[in-house]
C-alpha positions in Angstrom: 65.4 -70.2 -27.8 68.3 -72.2 -26.3 70.6 -71.0 -23.5 73.3 -69.8 -25.8 70.9 -67.6 -27.8 69.4 -66.2 -24.6 72.9 -65.4 -23.3 73.9 -63.7 -26.5 70.7 -61.7 -26.8 70.7 -60.6 -23.1 74.4 -59.8 -22.9 74.6 -58.0 -26.2 71.5 -55.9 -25.6 72.5 -55.4 -22.0 75.9 -54.2 -22.9 74.4 -51.8 -25.5 71.9 -50.3 -23.0 74.4 -50.2 -20.2 77.0 -48.4 -22.3 74.5 -45.8 -23.2 73.4 -45.7 -19.6 76.9 -45.2 -18.3 77.5 -42.5 -20.9 74.4 -40.6 -19.6 75.4 -41.1 -16.0 78.9 -39.8 -16.7 77.3 -36.7 -18.4 74.8 -36.2 -15.5 77.3 -36.3 -12.6 79.3 -33.2 -13.5 76.0 -31.3 -14.1 74.7 -32.5 -10.7 78.0 -31.5 -9.1 77.8 -28.0 -10.7 74.1 -27.6 -9.6 74.6 -28.6 -6.0 78.4 -27.8 -5.5 80.7 -30.1 -3.6 79.3 -30.1 0.0 75.6 -30.5 -1.0 76.6 -33.1 -3.6 78.2 -35.1 -0.8 75.1 -34.7 1.4 72.9 -35.9 -1.5 75.1 -38.9 -2.3 75.0 -39.9 1.4 71.2 -39.4 1.7 70.5 -41.3 -1.5 72.7 -44.2 -0.5 71.3 -44.2 3.0 67.6 -44.3 1.9 68.3 -46.8 -0.9 69.1 -49.3 1.9 65.3 -49.9 1.5 66.1 -52.0 -1.6 68.2 -54.4 0.5 65.6 -55.0 3.2 62.9 -56.8 1.2 63.4 -59.9 3.4 65.1 -61.5 0.4 61.7 -61.6 -1.5 63.1 -60.1 -4.7 65.8 -62.6 -5.0 63.6 -65.4 -3.8 61.0 -64.5 -6.3 63.5 -64.5 -9.1 64.5 -68.1 -8.3 61.0 -69.4 -7.6 59.5 -67.7 -10.6 62.2 -69.1 -12.9 61.5 -72.6 -11.6 57.7 -72.1 -12.1 58.1 -70.7 -15.6 60.7 -73.4 -16.5 58.1 -76.0 -15.5 55.3 -74.1 -17.2 53.4 -73.9 -14.0 51.7 -70.5 -14.6 49.2 -70.8 -11.7 52.1 -71.2 -9.2 53.9 -68.3 -10.9 50.9 -66.1 -10.4 50.7 -67.2 -6.8 54.4 -66.3 -6.2 54.0 -62.9 -7.8 50.8 -62.0 -5.9 52.3 -63.1 -2.6 55.5 -61.2 -3.3 53.6 -57.9 -4.0 51.5 -58.1 -0.9 54.4 -59.1 1.3 56.6 -56.3 -0.1 53.8 -53.7 0.5 53.5 -54.7 4.2 57.3 -54.6 4.6 57.3 -51.1 3.0 54.8 -49.8 5.5 56.9 -51.0 8.4 60.0 -49.5 6.9 58.3 -46.2 6.3 57.0 -46.0 9.9 60.5 -46.9 11.3 62.2 -44.4 9.0 59.9 -41.6 10.0 60.6 -42.3 13.7 64.3 -42.3 13.1 64.3 -39.1 11.1 62.5 -37.2 13.8 64.6 -38.7 16.6 68.2 -37.8 15.6 70.2 -34.6 15.0 70.7 -34.7 11.3 73.3 -31.9 11.3 75.5 -34.0 13.5 74.9 -37.1 11.5 75.8 -35.5 8.2 78.5 -33.3 9.8 77.3 -30.1 8.1 75.7 -26.7 8.7 75.1 -25.9 5.1 71.4 -27.0 5.6 69.3 -26.7 8.7 68.0 -29.8 10.6 64.5 -29.0 9.4 65.6 -28.8 5.7 67.5 -32.1 6.0 64.5 -33.8 7.6 62.2 -32.7 4.8 64.6 -33.9 2.2 64.9 -37.3 3.9 61.2 -37.7 4.3 60.5 -37.0 0.7 63.3 -39.2 -0.5 62.2 -42.1 1.8 58.6 -41.9 0.8 59.3 -41.9 -2.9 62.0 -44.5 -2.7 59.7 -46.9 -0.8 57.0 -46.4 -3.5 59.6 -47.3 -6.2 60.7 -50.2 -4.0 57.3 -51.9 -4.3 57.2 -51.3 -8.1 60.7 -52.5 -8.6 59.5 -56.2 -8.4 59.2 -55.9 -12.2 63.0 -56.5 -12.4 62.5 -60.0 -10.9 59.8 -60.7 -13.5 62.1 -59.9 -16.4 65.1 -61.8 -15.0 62.9 -64.9 -14.3 61.5 -64.7 -17.8 65.1 -64.6 -19.2 64.8 -61.0 -20.4 67.5 -59.4 -18.4 68.2 -56.8 -21.1 64.8 -55.3 -20.5 65.9 -54.3 -17.0 68.9 -52.5 -18.5 66.6 -50.8 -21.0 64.4 -49.5 -18.1 67.4 -48.2 -16.3 68.5 -46.4 -19.5 65.2 -44.6 -19.7 65.4 -43.7 -16.0 68.8 -42.1 -16.5 67.6 -40.2 -19.6 64.8 -38.6 -17.5 67.3 -37.7 -14.8 69.7 -36.1 -17.3 67.0 -34.0 -19.0 65.6 -32.6 -15.7 69.0 -31.9 -14.1 69.9 -29.9 -17.2 66.6 -27.9 -16.7 67.3 -27.4 -13.0 70.9 -26.3 -13.7 69.7 -23.7 -16.2 66.5 -22.4 -14.7 66.3 -23.2 -11.0 68.2 -22.3 -7.8 70.2 -24.9 -6.0 67.7 -27.2 -4.1 68.3 -30.7 -2.7 64.6 -31.1 -2.3 64.0 -30.7 -6.0 66.7 -33.4 -6.6 64.9 -35.7 -4.2 61.6 -35.3 -6.0 63.3 -35.8 -9.4 65.0 -39.1 -8.5 62.0 -40.4 -6.6 59.3 -39.7 -9.2 61.5 -40.9 -12.1 61.9 -44.3 -10.5 58.2 -44.6 -9.8 57.3 -43.7 -13.4 59.7 -46.4 -14.8 58.4 -49.0 -12.4 54.8 -48.4 -13.4 55.5 -48.5 -17.2 57.6 -51.7 -17.2 55.2 -53.5 -14.8 52.3 -52.7 -17.1 54.2 -53.8 -20.2 55.2 -57.1 -18.6 51.7 -58.1 -17.6 50.2 -57.1 -20.9 52.3 -59.9 -22.5 52.0 -62.2 -19.5 48.4 -61.8 -18.5 48.0 -65.4 -17.2 50.4 -64.6 -14.3 49.0 -61.1 -13.5 48.8 -60.7 -9.7 45.6 -60.7 -7.7 44.6 -60.5 -4.0 42.9 -63.9 -4.3 46.1 -65.5 -5.4 47.9 -64.5 -2.2 49.1 -67.6 -0.3 50.3 -67.7 3.3 52.0 -70.9 2.5 53.9 -69.4 -0.3 55.1 -66.6 2.0 56.8 -69.3 4.1 58.0 -70.9 0.8 59.5 -67.6 -0.4 60.9 -66.7 3.0 62.3 -70.2 3.5 64.4 -69.7 0.5 64.8 -65.9 1.1 65.7 -65.9 4.8 69.4 -66.4 3.9 69.0 -63.8 1.1 67.5 -61.4 3.7 70.4 -61.8 6.1 72.9 -61.4 3.2 71.1 -58.2 2.2 71.2 -56.8 5.8 75.0 -57.5 5.9 75.4 -55.9 2.5 73.8 -52.7 3.9 76.5 -52.6 6.5 79.4 -53.5 4.1 78.5 -51.6 1.0 76.2 -48.7 1.9 77.7 -47.4 5.1 80.9 -46.0 3.4 79.4 -42.6 2.4 77.8 -42.1 5.9 81.1 -43.0 7.7 83.1 -40.6 5.5 80.5 -37.8 6.0 80.4 -38.3 9.7 84.2 -38.9 10.3 85.7 -36.6 7.7 83.0 -34.4 6.1 80.6 -34.4 3.1 83.1 -32.7 0.8 85.3 -35.9 1.0 82.2 -37.9 0.1 82.2 -36.1 -3.3 85.8 -37.2 -3.9 85.2 -40.8 -2.9 81.9 -41.0 -4.8 83.5 -39.8 -8.1 86.3 -42.4 -7.8 83.8 -45.1 -6.9 81.5 -44.2 -9.7 84.3 -44.4 -12.2 85.3 -47.9 -11.0 81.7 -48.9 -10.7 81.7 -49.0 -14.5 83.7 -52.3 -14.2 81.3 -53.8 -11.7 78.4 -52.8 -13.9 79.9 -54.5 -17.0 80.5 -57.6 -14.9 76.9 -57.7 -13.8 75.6 -57.2 -17.3 77.8 -60.1 -18.4 77.1 -62.5 -15.6 73.6 -61.7 -14.3 71.7 -63.4 -17.2 73.3 -66.6 -16.0 71.3 -66.6 -12.7 68.1 -67.9 -14.3 70.1 -70.2 -16.7 72.0 -71.7 -13.8 68.7 -72.3 -12.0 67.3 -74.0 -15.2 70.4 -76.1 -15.8 70.5 -77.2 -12.1 66.8 -78.2 -12.2 67.6 -80.3 -15.3 70.9 -81.7 -13.8 72.9 -80.3 -16.7 76.2 -80.1 -14.7 78.3 -80.4 -17.8 76.9 -77.1 -19.1 77.4 -75.5 -15.6 81.0 -76.5 -15.4 81.9 -75.3 -18.9 80.0 -72.0 -18.3 81.9 -71.3 -15.0 85.2 -72.0 -16.7 84.3 -69.6 -19.5 83.4 -66.9 -16.9 86.8 -67.3 -15.3 88.5 -66.7 -18.6 86.4 -63.6 -19.0 87.6 -62.5 -15.6 91.1 -62.2 -17.1 89.8 -59.4 -19.3 88.4 -57.6 -16.2 91.9 -57.7 -14.6 93.3 -55.9 -17.7 90.4 -53.4 -17.5 91.1 -52.7 -13.8 94.9 -52.2 -14.5 93.9 -49.6 -17.2 91.6 -47.8 -14.8 94.3 -47.7 -12.1 96.9 -46.0 -14.3 94.5 -43.6 -16.1 91.8 -42.8 -13.6 93.1 -39.4 -12.4 93.4 -38.2 -16.0 89.9 -39.6 -16.8 88.3 -37.9 -13.8 89.9 -34.5 -14.5 88.7 -34.7 -18.1 85.3 -35.9 -17.0 84.6 -33.6 -14.0 86.5 -30.6 -15.4 87.9 -29.7 -12.0 90.7 -30.8 -9.7 89.9 -33.2 -6.9 92.3 -33.9 -4.1 92.2 -37.7 -3.7 93.2 -39.4 -0.5 96.5 -41.3 -0.9 96.0 -44.9 -2.0 92.3 -44.5 -2.7 92.6 -45.5 -6.3 94.8 -48.5 -5.5 92.5 -49.8 -2.8 89.5 -49.2 -5.1 91.2 -51.3 -7.8 91.7 -54.2 -5.4 88.1 -54.0 -4.2 86.7 -54.1 -7.7 88.8 -57.2 -8.6 87.5 -59.0 -5.5 83.9 -58.1 -6.2 83.9 -59.1 -9.8 85.5 -62.4 -9.1 83.0 -63.1 -6.3 80.0 -62.2 -8.5 80.8 -65.2 -10.8 80.3 -67.7 -8.0 77.6 -65.8 -6.1 75.4 -65.8 -9.3 75.7 -69.6 -9.6 75.1 -70.3 -5.9 72.2 -67.8 -5.6 70.7 -69.4 -8.7 70.6 -72.9 -7.2 69.7 -71.6 -3.7 72.9 -72.6 -2.0 73.5 -69.5 0.0 74.0 -70.6 3.7 77.8 -70.4 3.5 77.7 -67.1 1.7 75.4 -65.8 4.5 77.9 -66.7 7.2 80.7 -65.0 5.3 78.6 -61.9 4.9 77.7 -61.9 8.6 81.4 -62.0 9.5 82.2 -59.2 7.0 79.4 -57.0 8.4 80.6 -57.5 12.0 84.2 -56.4 11.2 83.5 -53.7 8.5 82.6 -50.6 10.5 85.1 -51.1 13.3 87.9 -51.7 10.8 86.9 -48.7 8.7 86.8 -46.4 11.8 90.2 -47.8 13.0 91.8 -47.1 9.6 90.3 -43.6 9.4 90.7 -42.4 13.0 93.7 -44.3 14.3 95.9 -44.7 11.2 94.7 -41.5 9.5 94.1 -43.3 6.1 91.2 -41.0 5.3 88.6 -42.2 2.9 91.1 -44.9 1.7 90.7 -46.5 5.1 87.0 -47.0 4.5 87.4 -49.0 1.3 90.3 -50.9 2.8 87.9 -52.0 5.6 85.4 -53.1 2.9 88.1 -55.1 1.1 89.0 -57.1 4.2 85.3 -57.7 5.0 84.5 -59.3 1.6 87.7 -61.0 0.5 86.6 -64.3 2.1 83.7 -64.5 -0.4 86.1 -64.6 -3.3 88.2 -67.3 -1.7 85.7 -69.7 -0.2 82.8 -69.5 -2.6 84.8 -70.8 -5.5 85.8 -73.8 -3.4 82.1 -74.5 -2.5 81.1 -74.2 -6.2 83.7 -76.7 -7.5 82.8 -79.1 -4.7 79.1 -79.0 -5.8 80.1 -79.6 -9.4 82.5 -82.4 -8.4 79.8 -84.2 -6.4 77.4 -84.0 -9.3 79.4 -85.1 -12.4 76.3 -85.8 -14.6 
């Protein structure tokens, strides 16, 4: 199957699965909001985003594995592919134990009522919810390596299919909880955690049934390949740490500075606009492995044409953002079936943020695929340093409310969408094959 056929298959199936996925998510959110009500919904969104930081601290192994495994499979070196997979599993497991230990210490060391700015739940209840969520998320974190396998094997649509099944499970059980159980954040924590584990187990088994020659084993672990993965992944790891600060701190800052009820408002707006980022990832992510393959084969003519095509597609995303900007309040009211009091300018700043992110994803996908991430790393470090101080300044000093948080994020990431395109075109210009 040539690159064009792979793109068409992955994008078309990915879009189908993601459209269904988004439909289910949009159905689930009002049910979850009705089950938990506004303040507990805000607490859950904050806890879930906080604990899911785990997925960003894999030392870059997930992304590093995606690139190295693509290279191995492209060169039909299945023994090396098996070694990378085995090494990644053992490394991720060790990292997970460290994260779990650190997480438990932190959870028992801080006043959670002060952190989440709430009295609706006791410190003991919050601690129990966090411990359950952290433990289950870390288990899913190890199993989530299956995503790198499918991406490297140029089967990105399978990842979207897995996420679709996950959301179906969530929808079914939240409907059951809403109709037959009293409000409980602990039950929600169990639901999300176990659902992710089940999906991880199923899709891992399915992958290795069809790719038995690269099935991991303890004997295939290689210390040298840890260094190999980490050598490529160190920059990815730093980038991921910075992304934690820039993209996952918003809910916690809003909770702590304003209150969990405002998190509910912010999260609803963000999830609506997240549709656009999701569509862009479906469209662009399959190109990661293809860029790696083309770069290995020095096919720069294909790379140049593909990036130009992606820029033309970006024009469609601009139109989509404009549509969302003017219609979002009406859509949200119809969707949530209740009035939400949005902070002034929140929708405008969210629109700008989405445009910057989508445009940046085009170039990050190419540069990540070929392992040129050092400049990106420095830009993320700078963004992470200024993000929280800027957000606090906009919220506390200028009284921008939750709008100030997303404004701080915009300023933190705008350099990525300006400088990375310049780097990309310099690479292409210097390799005119």
